[in-house]
C-alpha distance (Angstrom), angle and dihedral (degrees) to the residues before:
residue distance angle dihedral
X1 . . .
X2 3.80 . .
X3 3.77 125.7 .
X4 3.76 119.8 -122.2
X5 3.78 123.6 -151.0
X6 3.79 90.7 -100.1
X7 3.81 94.4 59.3
X8 3.79 121.7 113.6
X9 3.80 93.0 -97.2
X10 3.80 91.7 66.7
X11 3.80 101.1 29.7
X12 3.81 96.1 64.3
X13 3.80 109.5 112.7
X14 3.75 114.0 -107.3
X15 3.80 117.9 -104.9
X16 3.80 115.7 -114.2
X17 3.79 125.0 -140.7
X18 3.79 125.0 -168.0
X19 3.81 107.9 -147.1
X20 3.80 124.3 -160.8
X21 3.81 104.2 -165.7
X22 3.82 119.1 157.4
X23 3.82 95.0 175.6
X24 3.82 109.2 98.3
X25 3.82 92.1 -157.4
X26 3.82 96.6 49.0
X27 3.83 98.4 40.5
X28 3.85 99.5 73.7
X29 3.81 93.6 44.6
X30 3.80 93.0 46.8
X31 3.81 91.4 49.3
X32 3.80 91.5 47.8
X33 3.82 92.3 50.5
X34 3.80 94.2 46.6
X35 3.80 91.6 49.9
X36 3.82 91.3 47.3
X37 3.82 87.9 53.4
X38 3.82 90.0 55.3
X39 3.81 103.7 -97.3
X40 3.79 129.3 130.2
X41 3.80 107.7 -131.7
X42 3.80 133.3 -152.0
X43 3.81 113.2 -171.9
X44 3.79 132.1 -152.8
X45 3.79 123.3 -175.8
X46 3.81 101.1 -160.6
X47 3.79 141.8 4.8
X48 3.82 95.2 -89.1
X49 3.81 91.3 47.9
X50 3.81 90.7 48.9
X51 3.78 94.2 51.3
X52 3.81 92.1 44.6
X53 3.82 91.6 51.8
X54 3.81 92.7 53.1
X55 3.80 97.2 38.9
X56 3.78 111.3 125.9
X57 3.78 93.9 22.4
X58 3.80 94.3 -109.9
X59 3.81 95.6 140.2
X60 3.78 127.5 64.7
X61 3.78 120.8 -146.6
X62 3.78 129.6 -173.3
X63 3.81 96.2 -155.8
X64 3.80 139.4 9.8
X65 3.81 117.4 -139.7
X66 3.81 119.4 -168.5
X67 3.77 133.0 -179.3
X68 3.82 109.9 -139.1
X69 3.84 89.3 -138.7
X70 3.84 110.1 167.6
X71 3.79 96.9 -20.7
X72 3.78 137.9 85.3
X73 3.77 122.0 -89.1
X74 3.80 88.0 -118.0
X75 3.81 91.5 55.7
X76 3.82 90.3 46.9
X77 3.80 90.5 52.8
X78 3.83 90.0 48.7
X79 3.82 90.0 53.1
X80 3.80 89.8 49.3
X81 3.79 90.6 50.7
X82 3.82 90.9 50.4
X83 3.80 90.1 51.1
X84 3.81 90.5 48.1
X85 3.82 90.9 50.9
X86 3.83 92.6 51.9
X87 3.80 97.6 48.5
X88 3.76 134.9 65.2
X89 3.78 91.1 -95.0
X90 3.73 133.5 140.7
X91 3.81 106.9 -115.1
X92 3.81 86.0 -120.2
X93 3.82 94.6 58.7
X94 3.80 106.2 129.1
X95 3.78 122.7 -107.4
X96 3.80 113.8 -156.4
X97 3.81 120.7 -166.2
X98 3.79 118.2 -160.6
X99 3.79 103.6 -145.7
X100 3.78 113.1 -131.2
X101 3.80 102.9 -158.6
X102 3.79 129.1 19.9
X103 3.76 142.2 141.0
X104 3.79 127.4 -98.4
X105 3.81 89.7 -100.4
X106 3.84 89.9 69.4
X107 3.81 99.9 38.2
X108 3.79 112.5 120.3
X109 3.81 95.1 17.5
X110 3.78 130.7 121.4
X111 3.79 115.8 -159.2
X112 3.77 130.3 -167.8
X113 3.82 106.6 -137.9
X114 3.82 100.4 172.3
X115 3.77 140.0 7.5
X116 3.81 91.9 -69.1
X117 3.79 102.7 -2.3
X118 3.78 121.8 106.1
X119 3.80 137.1 -178.6
X120 3.78 119.3 -151.1
X121 3.79 120.9 -158.9
X122 3.79 94.8 -161.8
X123 3.73 123.2 -144.0
X124 3.80 92.6 173.4
X125 3.79 144.1 -21.0
X126 3.79 92.9 -89.3
X127 3.80 89.9 64.8
X128 3.82 90.2 55.7
X129 3.79 91.6 46.5
X130 3.81 92.3 52.5
X131 3.80 92.1 47.6
X132 3.81 91.9 49.9
X133 3.80 91.2 47.7
X134 3.80 88.9 53.8
X135 3.83 96.0 46.2
X136 3.81 100.4 31.9
X137 3.83 111.3 15.1
X138 3.81 119.3 -163.1
């Protein structure tokens, strides 16, 4: 039996990720990788842009991904929670923070820091891909 393009494997709606990425060099590569992995991506470049993009709750996202970029992890989580509150999101939708700076003892680890909030101390892109597949499978 062969699968046609209308079979269940291709008709599943694409998963949507809201990405908060202030770094101009990282943003295009991150978007390209997420799309290659099968996600639809909406990008925001700063906190004001993020809140403006989700104002009115007209878009639905399955996961929020934020780069810590020059702020504390706690502040990043707070931004993620604000985004989650202003979108059509389940209150359990995961928030993933990409830690900006960390020591070698944390590299390669993913930590759950709240009910549905996670911090990833990336070693490489494959680690992010595996985490996203676990939290928001495509």
